[in-house]
N, C-alpha and C positions, 0 to 999 in steps of 0.2 A: 801755818795755816795757805789753802788755798787761792789762788782771785783766777780771776773770771778782766780782766781787763781790757776795755771798751772806748769807745767815738768816734762820729758824726761823720768827722774829716774824715778819715781813711784810712789800712793800718800803717800806712805810709804819712804822715803828716809830718810833725814834730816836735808836737803839743804828747803824743799817744808815744810817740819818740823817747820825747826826754823821762816825761813817767818809768814808763820801763828799764831804761838801765838804772834810774834814781832805785824805784826799784830792788832790781839784779842787784849792785852793790849794795848800799846805804839797809835795806833789813834785809835779815834772817827767813825772809819766804820759804817752805822747799817747795811752789809748785807757781806756775805764773804763767799764765800763758795768754796773748792778744787773742783773739778771734773779734772783728772789726770788716769796714765798708771793705774794698777791694775802691771808692771810688769816697769819693767825695758825696753826701748823701746829709747834710746841715741844711735844719728845718722839717725835713718827716716825720718829726713829729711820733706818737709808737705803733706805721705802719710793719701792718702785719702784709710779706709774700704769702699770697697764696696760690695763683694763679700761677707758677712755673718752679724748678725744682730749683734746690738751695742747691750752694753747689760749695766746696774750702780746698781750699787752695795753700798747702804748710810754705813755708821761703826760711826757711832756715838761715841766712844768710846773715837773717837779723838779731839775730840769736845766739849773748854768745857765753850759752850754758848747757848745758844739752838737759837738763826741767824745764829749759824753757821756752814755749811752744808758741808761735805766728804761724796765725792760720788769716786770710785774707777771708771775707763774702759777697758773696754777688745777691748782697740784698740792704737793707737795712737795717738801723744800728741795732732796733728792734729784734728782728731776725736774731739779731749778733745774738746776742743775749739767751733766746728762748731758742737759741742750738746750744749755746754754752754750759746752760743751764739742767732743759730737756730732755738728750740725752744725744749730742752732738761729741758727745767730747766720754774718755770710757770713767774723769770720775768729775763729780760736780764740785762747781768753787765752794770756799765759806764764805763769799766774798765777790760784791758784785763796785768797780768802777770804771766808772765813767769820763773822761778828758785824758788830754787834759784840752779844753774848746781850743780851738782861736778865736777867739772872738768872748763880751760875754752875753750871758744867759738869766736877766733876772727882769726883775718884774714879771706884764705876762709873755714875751720870750719865753718860758718855761712852758706855756703852750705846748707852742713851733716846734720846740729844742728838741732838734733825735739825741743831743748828748743827754737831757737830763727826762729824755723817750728812756736811753739805754738802763740808766740807775730806778727807775720806776719800770723794766719790766723786770727784769732781779726781785724786788722787793713785791709785785706780783708774787713770785715762782719760792717763794719765801729767805730770801737772803738779802741780807742787810747790803746795803748801796749808795753810791755815793757819787755824787757828778760833781763837775771843776772844772774848773771856766779860768779862761785868765780873762780883761778887757784886751788884750790885743794881739805883737803875736811877734813877743821879744824874750819877757826876759819869763821861759817855760819854768826854770827850775825854781823859779820863789810861789812857782804859783805847786810847782810839784812838793818844796820846802815846807810851807802851808798843809799840802794835804798827809804831809809822815807827820807831825804833828797828832792831829787830829787821833790816822789809825796806830797809834802808838798809843793811845791812851780813850781807845773806842771799847774795849775792852772792860772797860767803868764807867761806863752809859749804857744809862735803858730806852736804848734804843727799840719806840712801840717800833708793833706787825703792823703801822698800816703808815708809819714813815719811810725820807727818806732826807736826805740830807747835800743839802742846793751850795754848793763853796764858788765865791769868783773872786778876786783875785788882779788887783790893780797893774798893771806893765809896768812895774820899775823891781831896778836889782834889789836884795833882796836887802841891804842895807838900810833903801831907803821907806819899806816898807813900814808901816805904822805900827802894827800887832792886827789881833784881831778882834770884828765883833760880831755876838748874833745878833741877824734882823726878819725884818720882814721881810715882805716884799711889794715894793711901791710896784707904780704902773706910769705906762704909757700914753701919750697923743692919738689918736690914730695915724694908722700911715699913713706914708704919700698915695698924693696921687702914683697908679699905675705909668708907667711908662709905656709912649705910646714910642717905635717906631718904623721900615717901610722893612721884607726882607729885598731879596736881588734881586725880584721877581717882581716887587714895586705891591705885595701885599703886607694885609697888617699887620704889627707882631706886637706881643706885650712883655715887660717886665713886673715881674713888683717894683713893687718901691719900695727906700730904703724906710725905713721906722720909725713910729713916732720918738721927738725926743718923749723927755723923762714929767709927770702931768701933775704925778703921787712920788714929790723926794726927799722930804722930807726926813727929821735925823725920826734915825729907825730904816732905816728903810738900805733891802741894800744899792741905792744907787747913791744916799748919801753919804752909808762910809765907804766906797767906791773911792766917791772922788775927793775924804775928805787924807785921803789914803793908804787908810784901811780895809785889809778880806776880809766878805762876806761870807759866814756860813748862816744858809738859812733853811730851817725845817719844812718838811713842808709832806703834805698833809694827801694821800693819794687815796684815800675814800672821796667824792665831790662830789653827794649828799649836804644841803644846806638845810640840816634841822631841825635852824626857829622857824618855819616856815613849816613844816607837812604839818604841822596842828594845822593852817590854816588851807590848805591845803585836802586837811582827815573832809575840813566842813562843809567846804566847796563840794568836796564830793556826795556827799553825806545830800544834803541838799539837792543832790541831781539823782536817788538811785530810786 
């Protein structure tokens, strides 16, 4: 199985490096490629770079095996996966893995997340895709363990062509992980207000404020699973059509024809 590994924290980030080493040492994959942003591109969502060329840089020092390659890209997570699947490599991958992200991607986060976007692009291009995030920045090995468990059983699952898997894992040692729960997305409150400051010239600048707290975090949600010490596995449909509303809108449209 040929794996394309990407993220939104950058090719040098500890999460992707831990997963890279685990995949090399513990799973018998013949081909493994990292293609990830050259810098942190968190919250880049599904953006593509269209107004300037993309460049690949190979980093030989990060690979311990000759058949494992590491590339950085001067673009977004979506750019990286698009390149990796759609002509940037000699061989197409069989699967796209995005992560391990440092920080949760739950609830509304998935709309902004570059981690989830990388997996979405893989699915758009016909590849089974998984996004994985650690709800913190310490115990990446725990998240890698959960992902490896899923990968080993993935051939026996009927993963639909319009679906990706979004995994979030508590930032705890493996022995403290209570298990795995299949969940739905929760929902956050509105984000905090922007933070206004002045630059050295006295001109106003603004920082995006923190994400809101969880509003829908009841049992069955990704928020609840993480709070209870379980890894959260959420299937996400990438078809955003609201089918239940189509008939009502069709009636409205007919009345104006």
